[in-house]
MOPAC internal coordinates of N, CA, C and O (Angstrom, degrees):
PM7 1SCF
backbone

  N    0.0000 0     0.00 0     0.00 0    0    0    0
  C    1.3983 1     0.00 0     0.00 0    1    0    0
  C    1.5757 1   111.49 1     0.00 0    2    1    0
  O    1.2310 1   119.97 1  -153.35 1    3    2    1
  N    1.2587 1   117.67 1    26.65 1    3    2    1
  C    1.4174 1   124.09 1   177.55 1    5    3    2
  C    1.5454 1   108.12 1   -73.27 1    6    5    3
  O    1.2310 1   116.96 1   -60.64 1    7    6    5
  N    1.3442 1   123.38 1   119.36 1    7    6    5
  C    1.3989 1   122.40 1   178.89 1    9    7    6
  C    1.4770 1   119.10 1   -61.62 1   10    9    7
  O    1.2310 1   120.57 1   148.00 1   11   10    9
  N    1.3218 1   116.52 1   -32.00 1   11   10    9
  C    1.5034 1   121.81 1   177.10 1   13   11   10
  C    1.5375 1   109.89 1   -65.25 1   14   13   11
  O    1.2310 1   120.97 1   134.19 1   15   14   13
  N    1.3592 1   115.75 1   -45.81 1   15   14   13
  C    1.4821 1   120.81 1  -176.41 1   17   15   14
  C    1.5515 1   103.35 1   -68.21 1   18   17   15
  O    1.2310 1   117.29 1   135.29 1   19   18   17
  N    1.3575 1   122.77 1   -44.71 1   19   18   17
  C    1.3997 1   122.20 1   177.77 1   21   19   18
  C    1.4873 1   117.79 1   -57.69 1   22   21   19
  O    1.2310 1   123.30 1   141.88 1   23   22   21
  N    1.4157 1   111.28 1   -38.12 1   23   22   21
  C    1.4303 1   115.30 1   177.33 1   25   23   22
  C    1.6075 1   110.31 1   -67.79 1   26   25   23
  O    1.2310 1   121.38 1   135.66 1   27   26   25
  N    1.2487 1   114.97 1   -44.34 1   27   26   25
  C    1.5141 1   118.90 1  -177.20 1   29   27   26
  C    1.4976 1   109.27 1   -65.74 1   30   29   27
  O    1.2310 1   117.49 1   145.85 1   31   30   29
  N    1.3001 1   122.38 1   -34.15 1   31   30   29
  C    1.4161 1   122.19 1   176.26 1   33   31   30
  C    1.4531 1   112.80 1   -72.26 1   34   33   31
  O    1.2310 1   120.65 1   124.66 1   35   34   33
  N    1.3657 1   116.37 1   -55.34 1   35   34   33
  C    1.5410 1   120.09 1  -172.94 1   37   35   34
  C    1.4914 1   115.10 1   -82.49 1   38   37   35
  O    1.2310 1   120.98 1   156.00 1   39   38   37
  N    1.3238 1   115.72 1   -24.00 1   39   38   37
  C    1.5180 1   116.36 1  -175.97 1   41   39   38
  C    1.5813 1   107.40 1  -104.47 1   42   41   39
  O    1.2310 1   117.38 1   168.10 1   43   42   41
  N    1.3441 1   122.59 1   -11.90 1   43   42   41
  C    1.4525 1   118.39 1  -179.54 1   45   43   42
  C    1.5021 1   112.14 1  -126.61 1   46   45   43
  O    1.2310 1   119.97 1   123.63 1   47   46   45
  N    1.4039 1   117.66 1   -56.37 1   47   46   45
  C    1.4399 1   116.11 1   179.69 1   49   47   46
  C    1.5258 1   118.89 1   -66.07 1   50   49   47
  O    1.2310 1   120.41 1   138.27 1   51   50   49
  N    1.2638 1   116.83 1   -41.73 1   51   50   49
  C    1.5535 1   118.74 1   179.16 1   53   51   50
  C    1.4824 1   110.26 1   -64.05 1   54   53   51
  O    1.2310 1   119.88 1   131.76 1   55   54   53
  N    1.3810 1   117.84 1   -48.24 1   55   54   53
  C    1.4780 1   117.25 1   179.78 1   57   55   54
  C    1.5727 1   111.92 1   -59.55 1   58   57   55
  O    1.2310 1   117.74 1   136.75 1   59   58   57
  N    1.2562 1   121.90 1   -43.25 1   59   58   57
  C    1.3837 1   122.70 1   175.74 1   61   59   58
  C    1.4777 1   111.99 1   -56.58 1   62   61   59
  O    1.2310 1   116.95 1   128.20 1   63   62   61
  N    1.3565 1   123.41 1   -51.80 1   63   62   61
  C    1.3555 1   125.82 1   179.65 1   65   63   62
  C    1.5689 1   114.18 1   -67.09 1   66   65   63
  O    1.2310 1   119.75 1   134.36 1   67   66   65
  N    1.2902 1   118.08 1   -45.64 1   67   66   65
  C    1.4399 1   120.92 1   177.47 1   69   67   66
  C    1.5212 1   114.03 1   -63.39 1   70   69   67
  O    1.2310 1   117.56 1   141.33 1   71   70   69
  N    1.2974 1   122.25 1   -38.67 1   71   70   69
  C    1.4484 1   128.47 1  -177.76 1   73   71   70
  C    1.5452 1   105.88 1   -74.02 1   74   73   71
  O    1.2310 1   120.37 1   138.88 1   75   74   73
  N    1.2749 1   116.90 1   -41.12 1   75   74   73
  C    1.4767 1   117.18 1   179.30 1   77   75   74
  C    1.4324 1   111.78 1   -65.25 1   78   77   75
  O    1.2310 1   118.28 1   137.04 1   79   78   77
  N    1.3275 1   120.89 1   -42.96 1   79   78   77
  C    1.5184 1   125.33 1   177.76 1   81   79   78
  C    1.5421 1   107.76 1   -65.70 1   82   81   79
  O    1.2310 1   118.65 1   134.81 1   83   82   81
  N    1.2869 1   120.19 1   -45.19 1   83   82   81
  C    1.4104 1   123.80 1  -174.51 1   85   83   82
  C    1.5642 1   111.25 1   -62.45 1   86   85   83
  O    1.2310 1   122.82 1   138.24 1   87   86   85
  N    1.3546 1   112.20 1   -41.76 1   87   86   85
  C    1.4106 1   116.58 1  -172.66 1   89   87   86
  C    1.5552 1   110.13 1   -83.34 1   90   89   87
  O    1.2310 1   120.12 1   152.65 1   91   90   89
  N    1.3141 1   117.37 1   -27.35 1   91   90   89
  C    1.4589 1   118.21 1   168.37 1   93   91   90
  C    1.5131 1   112.99 1   -67.96 1   94   93   91
  O    1.2310 1   119.13 1   146.33 1   95   94   93
  N    1.2686 1   119.27 1   -33.67 1   95   94   93
  C    1.4917 1   123.09 1   178.60 1   97   95   94
  C    1.6015 1   106.67 1   -75.14 1   98   97   95
  O    1.2310 1   119.76 1   142.15 1   99   98   97
  N    1.3221 1   118.07 1   -37.85 1   99   98   97
  C    1.4448 1   123.66 1   176.31 1  101   99   98
  C    1.6859 1   106.86 1   -59.15 1  102  101   99
  O    1.2310 1   121.18 1   128.77 1  103  102  101
  N    1.2898 1   115.36 1   -51.23 1  103  102  101
  C    1.4741 1   117.64 1   179.72 1  105  103  102
  C    1.4925 1   115.62 1   -64.06 1  106  105  103
  O    1.2310 1   121.69 1   146.99 1  107  106  105
  N    1.3164 1   114.37 1   -33.01 1  107  106  105
  C    1.4558 1   121.80 1   177.10 1  109  107  106
  C    1.5189 1   109.45 1   -66.83 1  110  109  107
  O    1.2310 1   120.11 1   137.58 1  111  110  109
  N    1.3455 1   117.39 1   -42.42 1  111  110  109
  C    1.4965 1   124.02 1   179.48 1  113  111  110
  C    1.5700 1   105.14 1   -64.62 1  114  113  111
  O    1.2310 1   119.58 1   128.21 1  115  114  113
  N    1.2423 1   118.40 1   -51.79 1  115  114  113
  C    1.4767 1   121.05 1  -177.35 1  117  115  114
  C    1.5096 1   110.94 1   -59.60 1  118  117  115
  O    1.2310 1   118.08 1   139.52 1  119  118  117
  N    1.3114 1   121.27 1   -40.48 1  119  118  117
  C    1.4673 1   122.65 1   176.70 1  121  119  118
  C    1.4454 1   110.09 1   -68.01 1  122  121  119
  O    1.2310 1   119.26 1   138.39 1  123  122  121
  N    1.3363 1   119.01 1   -41.61 1  123  122  121
  C    1.4349 1   125.00 1  -176.73 1  125  123  122
  C    1.5271 1   112.42 1   -55.83 1  126  125  123
  O    1.2310 1   123.13 1   138.79 1  127  126  125
  N    1.3157 1   111.60 1   -41.21 1  127  126  125
  C    1.4521 1   122.68 1  -175.23 1  129  127  126
  C    1.4665 1   115.48 1   -98.88 1  130  129  127
  O    1.2310 1   120.90 1  -171.55 1  131  130  129
  N    1.4250 1   115.88 1     8.45 1  131  130  129
  C    1.4136 1   124.71 1   176.83 1  133  131  130
  C    1.6098 1   108.06 1    56.79 1  134  133  131
  O    1.2310 1   121.25 1  -133.71 1  135  134  133
  N    1.2915 1   115.21 1    46.29 1  135  134  133
  C    1.4634 1   118.76 1   178.47 1  137  135  134
  C    1.5050 1   110.07 1  -102.38 1  138  137  135
  O    1.2310 1   118.46 1   -54.35 1  139  138  137
  N    1.3110 1   120.54 1   125.65 1  139  138  137
  C    1.4470 1   120.31 1  -178.63 1  141  139  138
  C    1.5771 1   113.26 1   -72.12 1  142  141  139
  O    1.2310 1   121.26 1   -33.09 1  143  142  141
  N    1.2590 1   115.19 1   146.91 1  143  142  141
  C    1.4869 1   117.30 1  -179.04 1  145  143  142
  C    1.5016 1   110.00 1   -74.66 1  146  145  143
  O    1.2310 1   118.75 1   -51.70 1  147  146  145
  N    1.3598 1   119.99 1   128.30 1  147  146  145
  C    1.4418 1   120.57 1   178.59 1  149  147  146
  C    1.5488 1   104.42 1   157.72 1  150  149  147
  O    1.2310 1   121.38 1   -30.79 1  151  150  149
  N    1.2825 1   114.96 1   149.21 1  151  150  149
  C    1.3946 1   122.46 1  -176.09 1  153  151  150
  C    1.5565 1   115.67 1   -80.77 1  154  153  151
  O    1.2310 1   121.87 1   168.56 1  155  154  153
  N    1.3422 1   114.03 1   -11.44 1  155  154  153
  C    1.4783 1   120.01 1   178.80 1  157  155  154
  C    1.5299 1   114.32 1   -77.14 1  158  157  155
  O    1.2310 1   121.08 1   159.01 1  159  158  157
  N    1.2525 1   115.55 1   -20.99 1  159  158  157
  C    1.4465 1   120.06 1   175.98 1  161  159  158
  C    1.5187 1   112.30 1   -88.36 1  162  161  159
  O    1.2310 1   119.84 1   -64.27 1  163  162  161
  N    1.3403 1   117.91 1   115.73 1  163  162  161
  C    1.5336 1   119.63 1  -175.76 1  165  163  162
  C    1.4862 1   113.87 1   -58.56 1  166  165  163
  O    1.2310 1   118.71 1   156.88 1  167  166  165
  N    1.2997 1   120.07 1   -23.12 1  167  166  165
  C    1.4547 1   124.34 1   178.00 1  169  167  166
  C    1.5205 1   109.79 1   -62.75 1  170  169  167
  O    1.2310 1   119.12 1   147.45 1  171  170  169
  N    1.2381 1   119.29 1   -32.55 1  171  170  169
  C    1.4531 1   120.28 1   176.87 1  173  171  170
  C    1.5623 1   107.99 1   -63.34 1  174  173  171
  O    1.2310 1   119.66 1   138.78 1  175  174  173
  N    1.3282 1   118.25 1   -41.22 1  175  174  173
  C    1.4764 1   121.00 1   179.32 1  177  175  174
  C    1.5198 1   109.91 1   -64.77 1  178  177  175
  O    1.2310 1   120.55 1   142.24 1  179  178  177
  N    1.4087 1   116.56 1   -37.76 1  179  178  177
  C    1.4220 1   117.54 1   179.28 1  181  179  178
  C    1.5230 1   112.84 1   -63.16 1  182  181  179
  O    1.2310 1   122.72 1   133.63 1  183  182  181
  N    1.3676 1   112.39 1   -46.37 1  183  182  181
  C    1.4696 1   117.00 1  -179.79 1  185  183  182
  C    1.4678 1   112.93 1   -65.44 1  186  185  183
  O    1.2310 1   120.18 1   144.15 1  187  186  185
  N    1.3202 1   117.27 1   -35.85 1  187  186  185
  C    1.5123 1   122.97 1   173.43 1  189  187  186
  C    1.5208 1   107.66 1   -60.39 1  190  189  187
  O    1.2310 1   118.98 1   143.77 1  191  190  189
  N    1.2705 1   119.55 1   -36.23 1  191  190  189
  C    1.4626 1   123.08 1  -178.89 1  193  191  190
  C    1.5362 1   109.30 1   -66.78 1  194  193  191
  O    1.2310 1   121.30 1   138.48 1  195  194  193
  N    1.3168 1   115.12 1   -41.52 1  195  194  193
  C    1.5045 1   120.09 1   179.49 1  197  195  194
  C    1.5582 1   108.82 1   -66.15 1  198  197  195
  O    1.2310 1   119.63 1   143.31 1  199  198  197
  N    1.3399 1   118.31 1   -36.69 1  199  198  197
  C    1.4313 1   121.53 1   179.69 1  201  199  198
  C    1.5519 1   105.18 1   -63.61 1  202  201  199
  O    1.2310 1   120.84 1   128.47 1  203  202  201
  N    1.3545 1   116.00 1   -51.53 1  203  202  201
  C    1.5395 1   119.99 1   179.08 1  205  203  202
  C    1.4073 1   112.41 1   -53.84 1  206  205  203
  O    1.2310 1   120.18 1   134.78 1  207  206  205
  N    1.3354 1   117.25 1   -45.22 1  207  206  205
  C    1.4837 1   121.25 1   178.04 1  209  207  206
  C    1.6141 1   111.50 1   -60.12 1  210  209  207
  O    1.2310 1   122.90 1   137.36 1  211  210  209
  N    1.3562 1   112.04 1   -42.64 1  211  210  209
  C    1.4322 1   115.54 1  -178.66 1  213  211  210
  C    1.5312 1   110.45 1   -66.24 1  214  213  211
  O    1.2310 1   121.72 1   147.53 1  215  214  213
  N    1.3746 1   114.31 1   -32.47 1  215  214  213
  C    1.4953 1   114.87 1   178.77 1  217  215  214
  C    1.5146 1   112.68 1   -71.09 1  218  217  215
  O    1.2310 1   121.16 1   152.95 1  219  218  217
  N    1.3215 1   115.39 1   -27.05 1  219  218  217
  C    1.5258 1   120.19 1   171.60 1  221  219  218
  C    1.5642 1   108.93 1   -63.41 1  222  221  219
  O    1.2310 1   120.69 1   129.59 1  223  222  221
  N    1.3165 1   116.28 1   -50.41 1  223  222  221
  C    1.4638 1   116.64 1  -176.86 1  225  223  222
  C    1.5297 1   108.72 1   -63.43 1  226  225  223
  O    1.2310 1   120.86 1   137.94 1  227  226  225
  N    1.3073 1   115.96 1   -42.06 1  227  226  225
  C    1.5341 1   119.95 1   177.45 1  229  227  226
  C    1.5255 1   109.67 1   -54.34 1  230  229  227
  O    1.2310 1   121.50 1   129.38 1  231  230  229
  N    1.3529 1   114.73 1   -50.62 1  231  230  229
  C    1.4903 1   116.10 1  -177.29 1  233  231  230
  C    1.5453 1   115.45 1   -70.31 1  234  233  231
  O    1.2310 1   121.72 1   150.78 1  235  234  233
  N    1.3588 1   114.31 1   -29.22 1  235  234  233
  C    1.4461 1   119.81 1   172.57 1  237  235  234
  C    1.5734 1   110.25 1   -59.47 1  238  237  235
  O    1.2310 1   122.36 1   132.57 1  239  238  237
  N    1.3134 1   113.08 1   -47.43 1  239  238  237
  C    1.4474 1   115.58 1   178.36 1  241  239  238
  C    1.5117 1   115.11 1   -69.14 1  242  241  239
  O    1.2310 1   121.07 1   143.15 1  243  242  241
  N    1.3043 1   115.56 1   -36.85 1  243  242  241
  C    1.5183 1   118.95 1  -178.84 1  245  243  242
  C    1.5057 1   107.29 1   -72.29 1  246  245  243
  O    1.2310 1   117.81 1   134.28 1  247  246  245
  N    1.3140 1   121.77 1   -45.72 1  247  246  245
  C    1.4237 1   122.12 1   177.80 1  249  247  246
  C    1.4919 1   114.30 1   -60.49 1  250  249  247
  O    1.2310 1   120.51 1   134.07 1  251  250  249
  N    1.3344 1   116.64 1   -45.93 1  251  250  249
  C    1.4009 1   123.05 1  -170.30 1  253  251  250
  C    1.5478 1   110.59 1   -68.53 1  254  253  251
  O    1.2310 1   121.25 1   153.15 1  255  254  253
  N    1.3686 1   115.22 1   -26.85 1  255  254  253
  C    1.4935 1   113.78 1   174.72 1  257  255  254
  C    1.5153 1   113.39 1   -87.43 1  258  257  255
  O    1.2310 1   119.60 1   172.42 1  259  258  257
  N    1.3309 1   118.37 1    -7.58 1  259  258  257
  C    1.4379 1   121.79 1   176.41 1  261  259  258
  C    1.5366 1   114.94 1  -101.18 1  262  261  259
  O    1.2310 1   123.27 1   123.79 1  263  262  261
  N    1.3652 1   111.34 1   -56.21 1  263  262  261
  C    1.4646 1   117.34 1  -170.25 1  265  263  262
  C    1.5386 1   115.49 1  -130.16 1  266  265  263
  O    1.2310 1   120.68 1  -157.64 1  267  266  265
  N    1.2584 1   116.30 1    22.36 1  267  266  265
  C    1.4460 1   118.55 1  -176.17 1  269  267  266
  C    1.4695 1   114.56 1    86.60 1  270  269  267
  O    1.2310 1   119.51 1    12.53 1  271  270  269
  N    1.3635 1   118.53 1  -167.47 1  271  270  269
  C    1.4312 1   122.84 1  -179.15 1  273  271  270
  C    1.5086 1   109.01 1   -64.96 1  274  273  271
  O    1.2310 1   119.54 1   -45.93 1  275  274  273
  N    1.4013 1   118.47 1   134.07 1  275  274  273
  C    1.4623 1   119.33 1  -179.72 1  277  275  274
  C    1.5369 1   108.48 1   -85.99 1  278  277  275
  O    1.2310 1   124.34 1   -16.39 1  279  278  277
  N    1.2994 1   109.28 1   163.61 1  279  278  277
  C    1.4938 1   120.02 1  -178.61 1  281  279  278
  C    1.5066 1   112.57 1   -74.38 1  282  281  279
  O    1.2310 1   122.38 1   -47.23 1  283  282  281
  N    1.3919 1   113.05 1   132.77 1  283  282  281
  C    1.5170 1   117.11 1  -175.93 1  285  283  282
  C    1.4341 1   113.13 1   -57.39 1  286  285  283
  O    1.2310 1   119.44 1   143.12 1  287  286  285
  N    1.4288 1   118.67 1   -36.88 1  287  286  285
  C    1.4315 1   119.08 1   175.77 1  289  287  286
  C    1.5239 1   113.00 1   -61.29 1  290  289  287
  O    1.2310 1   119.44 1   143.50 1  291  290  289
  N    1.2990 1   118.68 1   -36.50 1  291  290  289
  C    1.4411 1   120.01 1   177.46 1  293  291  290
  C    1.4928 1   112.15 1   -63.09 1  294  293  291
  O    1.2310 1   121.34 1   138.85 1  295  294  293
  N    1.3497 1   115.04 1   -41.15 1  295  294  293
  C    1.4782 1   120.29 1   177.48 1  297  295  294
  C    1.5249 1   115.62 1   -64.64 1  298  297  295
  O    1.2310 1   122.16 1   147.87 1  299  298  297
  N    1.3082 1   113.47 1   -32.13 1  299  298  297
  C    1.5175 1   120.75 1   175.71 1  301  299  298
  C    1.4706 1   107.38 1   -67.68 1  302  301  299
  O    1.2310 1   119.93 1   135.32 1  303  302  301
  N    1.3451 1   117.75 1   -44.68 1  303  302  301
  C    1.4300 1   118.46 1   178.80 1  305  303  302
  C    1.5064 1   112.04 1   -66.37 1  306  305  303
  O    1.2310 1   118.98 1   144.18 1  307  306  305
  N    1.2996 1   119.56 1   -35.82 1  307  306  305
  C    1.5047 1   121.44 1   176.68 1  309  307  306
  C    1.5061 1   109.47 1   -59.89 1  310  309  307
  O    1.2310 1   121.58 1   137.08 1  311  310  309
  N    1.3325 1   114.57 1   -42.92 1  311  310  309
  C    1.4985 1   116.12 1   178.87 1  313  311  310
  C    1.4566 1   111.16 1   -60.19 1  314  313  311
  O    1.2310 1   119.04 1   131.06 1  315  314  313
  N    1.2766 1   119.43 1   -48.94 1  315  314  313
  C    1.4520 1   124.45 1  -178.91 1  317  315  314
  C    1.5495 1   110.88 1   -59.71 1  318  317  315
  O    1.2310 1   121.19 1   136.90 1  319  318  317
  N    1.3485 1   115.33 1   -43.10 1  319  318  317
  C    1.4246 1   117.95 1  -178.20 1  321  319  318
  C    1.5900 1   109.05 1   -61.99 1  322  321  319
  O    1.2310 1   119.19 1   129.22 1  323  322  321
  N    1.3077 1   119.15 1   -50.78 1  323  322  321
  C    1.4360 1   122.49 1  -174.10 1  325  323  322
  C    1.5515 1   107.21 1   -70.80 1  326  325  323
  O    1.2310 1   117.24 1   139.02 1  327  326  325
  N    1.3734 1   122.86 1   -40.98 1  327  326  325
  C    1.4293 1   123.29 1   174.15 1  329  327  326
  C    1.5319 1   111.23 1   -52.59 1  330  329  327
  O    1.2310 1   121.23 1   127.88 1  331  330  329
  N    1.3494 1   115.24 1   -52.12 1  331  330  329
  C    1.4444 1   119.50 1  -174.58 1  333  331  330
  C    1.5791 1   110.70 1   -67.93 1  334  333  331
  O    1.2310 1   121.04 1   146.54 1  335  334  333
  N    1.3196 1   115.61 1   -33.46 1  335  334  333
  C    1.4691 1   115.77 1   172.91 1  337  335  334
  C    1.4844 1   115.18 1   -60.94 1  338  337  335
  O    1.2310 1   119.82 1   142.39 1  339  338  337
  N    1.3591 1   117.95 1   -37.61 1  339  338  337
  C    1.3901 1   120.04 1  -179.22 1  341  339  338
  C    1.4738 1   111.12 1   -72.71 1  342  341  339
  O    1.2310 1   119.42 1   140.14 1  343  342  341
  N    1.3315 1   118.71 1   -39.86 1  343  342  341
  C    1.4782 1   125.11 1   175.35 1  345  343  342
  C    1.5811 1   111.89 1   -62.21 1  346  345  343
  O    1.2310 1   122.20 1   136.82 1  347  346  345
  N    1.3884 1   113.40 1   -43.18 1  347  346  345
  C    1.4006 1   117.28 1   178.76 1  349  347  346
  C    1.5435 1   112.98 1   -65.64 1  350  349  347
  O    1.2310 1   119.99 1   141.13 1  351  350  349
  N    1.3098 1   117.63 1   -38.87 1  351  350  349
  C    1.4393 1   120.34 1   176.84 1  353  351  350
  C    1.5524 1   109.41 1   -69.49 1  354  353  351
  O    1.2310 1   119.15 1   144.62 1  355  354  353
  N    1.3660 1   119.22 1   -35.38 1  355  354  353
  C    1.3824 1   117.53 1   177.06 1  357  355  354
  C    1.5293 1   114.21 1   -67.38 1  358  357  355
  O    1.2310 1   119.61 1   148.03 1  359  358  357
  N    1.3487 1   118.34 1   -31.97 1  359  358  357
  C    1.3887 1   125.90 1   179.98 1  361  359  358
  C    1.5738 1   108.37 1   -74.21 1  362  361  359
  O    1.2310 1   120.08 1   127.62 1  363  362  361
  N    1.3079 1   117.46 1   -52.38 1  363  362  361
  C    1.4623 1   123.76 1  -174.92 1  365  363  362
  C    1.5157 1   114.89 1   -79.92 1  366  365  363
  O    1.2310 1   122.46 1   158.33 1  367  366  365
  N    1.3516 1   112.90 1   -21.67 1  367  366  365
  C    1.5456 1   119.55 1  -177.22 1  369  367  366
  C    1.4334 1   110.89 1    62.98 1  370  369  367
  O    1.2310 1   118.29 1  -146.22 1  371  370  369
  N    1.3616 1   120.87 1    33.78 1  371  370  369
  C    1.4213 1   122.43 1   175.25 1  373  371  370
  C    1.5450 1   105.18 1  -154.30 1  374  373  371
  O    1.2310 1   121.95 1   -11.78 1  375  374  373
  N    1.3933 1   113.87 1   168.22 1  375  374  373
  C    1.4551 1   118.29 1  -171.09 1  377  375  374
  C    1.6107 1   109.69 1  -102.59 1  378  377  375
  O    1.2310 1   119.37 1   156.60 1  379  378  377
  N    1.2751 1   118.82 1   -23.40 1  379  378  377
  C    1.4464 1   121.14 1  -168.41 1  381  379  378
  C    1.5442 1   113.74 1   -63.89 1  382  381  379
  O    1.2310 1   119.43 1   142.43 1  383  382  381
  N    1.3535 1   118.69 1   -37.57 1  383  382  381
  C    1.4461 1   116.26 1   177.28 1  385  383  382
  C    1.4863 1   112.27 1   -68.30 1  386  385  383
  O    1.2310 1   118.81 1   146.59 1  387  386  385
  N    1.3099 1   119.87 1   -33.41 1  387  386  385
  C    1.4347 1   122.43 1   175.87 1  389  387  386
  C    1.4751 1   115.06 1   -64.06 1  390  389  387
  O    1.2310 1   121.58 1   142.01 1  391  390  389
  N    1.3842 1   114.58 1   -37.99 1  391  390  389
  C    1.4749 1   124.25 1   172.60 1  393  391  390
  C    1.5338 1   110.75 1   -58.82 1  394  393  391
  O    1.2310 1   119.64 1   130.61 1  395  394  393
  N    1.3409 1   118.29 1   -49.39 1  395  394  393
  C    1.3966 1   126.69 1  -176.11 1  397  395  394
  C    1.5582 1   106.09 1   -64.93 1  398  397  395
  O    1.2310 1   120.14 1   139.10 1  399  398  397
  N    1.3438 1   117.33 1   -40.90 1  399  398  397
  C    1.4330 1   126.02 1   177.66 1  401  399  398
  C    1.6244 1   109.44 1   -54.20 1  402  401  399
  O    1.2310 1   122.72 1   130.69 1  403  402  401
  N    1.2931 1   112.40 1   -49.31 1  403  402  401
  C    1.4924 1   120.58 1  -175.99 1  405  403  402
  C    1.5868 1   108.10 1   -70.09 1  406  405  403
  O    1.2310 1   120.73 1   140.71 1  407  406  405
  N    1.3497 1   116.20 1   -39.29 1  407  406  405
  C    1.4341 1   119.86 1  -179.12 1  409  407  406
  C    1.6183 1   105.39 1   -63.58 1  410  409  407
  O    1.2310 1   119.13 1   131.54 1  411  410  409
  N    1.2382 1   119.27 1   -48.46 1  411  410  409
  C    1.3949 1   123.32 1  -176.77 1  413  411  410
  C    1.5223 1   111.79 1   -60.49 1  414  413  411
  O    1.2310 1   120.45 1   136.64 1  415  414  413
  N    1.3668 1   116.74 1   -43.36 1  415  414  413
  C    1.4607 1   118.16 1   176.87 1  417  415  414
  C    1.4839 1   113.71 1   -68.02 1  418  417  415
  O    1.2310 1   119.56 1   139.00 1  419  418  417
  N    1.3172 1   118.45 1   -41.00 1  419  418  417
  C    1.5297 1   118.63 1   175.23 1  421  419  418
  C    1.5046 1   109.42 1   -64.88 1  422  421  419
  O    1.2310 1   116.91 1   138.98 1  423  422  421
  N    1.3046 1   123.49 1   -41.02 1  423  422  421
  C    1.3838 1   127.74 1  -177.16 1  425  423  422
  C    1.6107 1   108.70 1   -60.21 1  426  425  423
  O    1.2310 1   121.20 1   130.30 1  427  426  425
  N    1.3133 1   115.30 1   -49.70 1  427  426  425
  C    1.4108 1   120.91 1   173.60 1  429  427  426
  C    1.4473 1   117.20 1   -57.00 1  430  429  427
  O    1.2310 1   121.00 1   137.19 1  431  430  429
  N    1.3610 1   115.70 1   -42.81 1  431  430  429
  C    1.4494 1   122.16 1   175.78 1  433  431  430
  C    1.4947 1   115.58 1   -58.49 1  434  433  431
  O    1.2310 1   122.29 1   135.74 1  435  434  433
  N    1.3989 1   113.21 1   -44.26 1  435  434  433
  C    1.4421 1   119.35 1   179.61 1  437  435  434
  C    1.5300 1   111.55 1   -71.37 1  438  437  435
  O    1.2310 1   119.02 1   144.65 1  439  438  437
  N    1.2839 1   119.47 1   -35.35 1  439  438  437
  C    1.4281 1   124.55 1   178.65 1  441  439  438
  C    1.5417 1   108.44 1   -66.22 1  442  441  439
  O    1.2310 1   118.25 1   133.62 1  443  442  441
  N    1.3045 1   120.94 1   -46.38 1  443  442  441
  C    1.4093 1   121.29 1   178.98 1  445  443  442
  C    1.4687 1   116.86 1   -78.29 1  446  445  443
  O    1.2310 1   120.32 1   160.43 1  447  446  445
  N    1.3628 1   117.00 1   -19.57 1  447  446  445
  C    1.4177 1   118.41 1   172.52 1  449  447  446
  C    1.4864 1   112.79 1   -78.00 1  450  449  447
  O    1.2310 1   119.77 1   144.91 1  451  450  449
  N    1.2810 1   118.04 1   -35.09 1  451  450  449
  C    1.5210 1   121.76 1  -174.21 1  453  451  450
  C    1.5178 1   108.62 1   -84.76 1  454  453  451
  O    1.2310 1   118.38 1   144.35 1  455  454  453
  N    1.3616 1   120.70 1   -35.65 1  455  454  453
  C    1.4635 1   121.37 1  -178.27 1  457  455  454
  C    1.4961 1   111.66 1   -83.06 1  458  457  455
  O    1.2310 1   120.10 1   180.00 1  459  458  457

């Protein structure tokens, strides 16, 4: 129950791992369907929506095994976070900004949950 360790795990380690996996899957889906990277193609937005939906199912499973059924508002936020990460990566053509985006969101979540 060390707050520093909790912060490092949930605000740094998890976002790096989750964002890396999500964006690798996003890139794989784009390549599989021959969709060019870029926000001007609506198909990027559709694939980002699928990644966001997948993140919801992942978090439903993860939360239900740890603390019961997750809050619907939290799941909506998860969708938005993963969706925007994909769109951000598609726009910037790199992963780092999306990782920082996820770290910031998780840090704020932990800060406002604890305080």
